[in-house]
C-alpha positions as CSV (number, residue, x, y, z in Angstrom):
1,X,-66.2,113.1,-136.1
2,X,-65.7,112.1,-132.5
3,X,-61.9,111.9,-133.0
4,X,-61.7,115.4,-134.4
5,X,-63.7,116.7,-131.5
6,X,-61.5,114.9,-129.0
7,X,-58.4,116.1,-130.7
8,X,-59.6,119.7,-130.7
9,X,-60.5,119.4,-127.0
10,X,-57.1,118.0,-126.2
11,X,-55.4,120.8,-128.1
12,X,-57.5,123.4,-126.3
13,X,-56.7,121.8,-123.0
14,X,-53.0,121.8,-123.7
15,X,-53.2,125.4,-124.8
16,X,-55.0,126.4,-121.6
17,X,-52.4,124.6,-119.5
18,X,-49.5,126.3,-121.4
19,X,-51.2,129.7,-121.0
20,X,-51.7,129.2,-117.3
21,X,-48.1,128.0,-116.8
22,X,-46.8,131.0,-118.8
23,X,-49.0,133.5,-116.9
24,X,-47.7,132.2,-113.6
25,X,-44.0,132.0,-114.5
26,X,-41.3,134.4,-113.6
27,X,-40.1,137.2,-115.9
28,X,-36.9,135.2,-116.6
29,X,-38.9,132.1,-117.6
30,X,-41.2,134.3,-119.8
31,X,-38.1,135.7,-121.6
32,X,-36.8,132.2,-122.1
33,X,-40.0,131.2,-123.7
34,X,-40.0,134.3,-126.0
35,X,-36.4,133.6,-127.0
36,X,-37.3,130.0,-127.9
37,X,-40.2,131.2,-130.1
38,X,-38.0,133.8,-131.8
39,X,-35.3,131.2,-132.5
40,X,-37.9,128.8,-133.8
41,X,-39.4,131.5,-136.0
42,X,-35.9,132.4,-137.4
43,X,-35.1,128.8,-138.1
44,X,-38.5,128.3,-139.8
45,X,-37.9,131.4,-142.0
46,X,-34.4,130.2,-142.9
47,X,-35.8,126.8,-143.9
48,X,-38.4,128.5,-146.1
49,X,-35.7,130.6,-147.8
50,X,-33.5,127.6,-148.3
51,X,-36.4,125.6,-149.8
52,X,-37.3,128.5,-152.1
53,X,-33.7,128.9,-153.4
54,X,-33.4,125.1,-154.0
55,X,-36.7,125.1,-155.9
56,X,-35.5,128.0,-158.0
57,X,-32.2,126.2,-158.7
58,X,-34.0,123.0,-159.8
59,X,-36.4,125.0,-161.9
60,X,-33.6,126.8,-163.7
61,X,-31.8,123.5,-164.3
62,X,-34.9,122.0,-165.8
63,X,-35.4,125.1,-168.0
64,X,-31.8,124.8,-169.2
65,X,-32.3,121.1,-170.1
66,X,-35.5,122.0,-172.0
67,X,-33.7,124.8,-173.9
68,X,-30.8,122.4,-174.8
69,X,-33.3,119.8,-176.0
70,X,-35.1,122.3,-178.1
71,X,-31.9,123.4,-179.6
72,X,-30.7,119.9,-180.4
73,X,-34.1,119.0,-181.9
74,X,-34.1,122.1,-184.1
75,X,-30.5,121.4,-185.2
76,X,-31.3,117.8,-186.1
77,X,-34.4,119.0,-188.0
78,X,-32.4,121.5,-190.0
79,X,-29.9,118.9,-191.0
80,X,-32.6,116.8,-192.8
């Protein structure tokens, strides 16, 4: 329990320092920070879209294999 509390306090302290530094920065520095966040957000969204499309591709491949297996099992059952 102590490590969670210490971790939360450290995170809160880092957040406070970051806020103080941002508040006291120049407009150019603030814009640079905003640009970094927007770029990170765009990259994160792109990564999510890529993962979703890859998961859909794998799911469709698995479904195709299942359909092929069902067809071959049904064909071999009809031959007997």
